[in-house]
C-alpha positions as CSV (number, residue, x, y, z in Angstrom):
1,X,-6.6,21.4,-0.3
2,X,-3.4,21.3,1.7
3,X,-3.3,25.1,2.0
4,X,-6.9,25.2,3.2
5,X,-6.2,22.6,5.8
6,X,-3.2,24.6,6.9
7,X,-5.2,27.8,7.0
8,X,-7.2,26.2,9.8
9,X,-4.0,25.3,11.7
10,X,-4.5,21.6,11.0
11,X,-2.3,19.0,9.6
12,X,-2.8,16.7,6.6
13,X,-1.1,13.4,5.8
14,X,-1.1,10.9,3.0
15,X,-1.6,7.2,3.7
16,X,0.5,4.7,1.8
17,X,-0.8,1.2,1.4
18,X,-0.8,-1.9,-0.8
19,X,-3.6,-4.4,-0.7
20,X,-1.4,-7.5,-1.3
21,X,-3.6,-10.6,-1.3
22,X,-6.6,-8.5,-0.6
23,X,-6.4,-6.9,-4.0
24,X,-7.7,-8.5,-7.2
25,X,-6.3,-8.8,-10.7
26,X,-9.6,-7.5,-12.0
27,X,-9.7,-4.3,-10.0
28,X,-9.7,-0.8,-11.4
29,X,-6.1,-0.5,-10.1
30,X,-5.1,-2.9,-12.8
31,X,-3.0,-5.3,-10.7
32,X,-1.6,-7.6,-13.4
33,X,0.1,-9.7,-10.7
34,X,-1.3,-10.2,-7.2
35,X,1.5,-10.0,-4.7
36,X,1.6,-11.2,-1.1
37,X,3.9,-12.8,1.4
38,X,2.8,-16.4,0.5
39,X,0.6,-18.4,-1.9
40,X,-2.3,-18.4,0.5
41,X,-5.5,-17.7,-1.5
42,X,-7.3,-14.4,-1.1
43,X,-10.1,-14.7,1.4
44,X,-12.1,-12.1,-0.5
45,X,-11.5,-13.1,-4.1
46,X,-10.1,-16.6,-4.0
47,X,-7.1,-15.6,-6.2
48,X,-3.7,-17.1,-5.5
49,X,-1.0,-14.5,-5.1
50,X,2.6,-14.6,-6.2
51,X,5.0,-14.6,-3.2
52,X,7.0,-11.4,-3.4
53,X,10.7,-11.5,-4.2
54,X,13.2,-8.9,-3.2
55,X,12.8,-7.1,-6.5
56,X,9.0,-6.8,-5.9
57,X,9.6,-5.4,-2.5
58,X,12.0,-2.9,-4.0
59,X,9.4,-1.8,-6.5
60,X,6.8,-1.2,-3.7
61,X,9.5,0.7,-1.7
62,X,10.4,2.8,-4.8
63,X,6.7,3.6,-5.4
64,X,6.2,4.6,-1.8
65,X,9.3,6.8,-1.9
66,X,8.0,8.5,-5.0
67,X,4.6,9.0,-3.3
68,X,6.4,10.5,-0.3
69,X,8.2,12.9,-2.6
70,X,4.8,14.0,-4.1
71,X,3.4,14.5,-0.6
72,X,6.4,16.7,0.3
73,X,6.1,18.7,-2.9
74,X,2.5,19.4,-2.2
75,X,3.3,20.5,1.4
76,X,1.6,17.7,3.2
77,X,2.7,17.3,6.7
78,X,3.8,13.7,6.4
79,X,2.9,10.2,5.3
80,X,1.7,7.1,7.1
81,X,2.3,3.6,6.0
82,X,-0.8,1.5,6.5
83,X,0.3,-1.6,8.5
84,X,-3.0,-3.2,9.5
85,X,-6.2,-4.8,8.3
86,X,-4.3,-7.6,6.4
87,X,-2.8,-5.2,3.9
88,X,0.6,-6.1,2.3
89,X,3.1,-5.4,5.1
90,X,0.9,-7.0,7.8
91,X,0.8,-10.1,5.6
92,X,4.5,-10.7,6.2
93,X,4.0,-11.1,10.0
94,X,0.5,-12.6,10.1
95,X,0.4,-16.3,11.0
96,X,-2.8,-16.7,8.9
97,X,-1.7,-15.3,5.5
C-alpha cells in the first residue's frame, strides 16, 4: 500500500493513539486494565480506570516507539500522535477527566 501511495507522489502516515478512559476492558483490543490520568469514570462505559504510573507511561511510550519503527520499516513517511478527542494524552491536561 505504501508503494502505491508513493507511486502517486503522495505521503502516507500512521496514527498512534491510546483510548485511555474511553476504552473498555471488554473491547476486542483486550484491555485487561483501563488506564487514564485519574479515576474519573468513563463517560462512555462507566468503568473506573487505573491512574497511570510512570511504568505504565513507559509501556505506552515503548509501544509507540515500536510502532514507529514498524512505520519506518514499511517506508511510511511519518507518524502522528493522536492528542485530541479525549484520548489518553489529552486526558492528562483536560480539566474534565
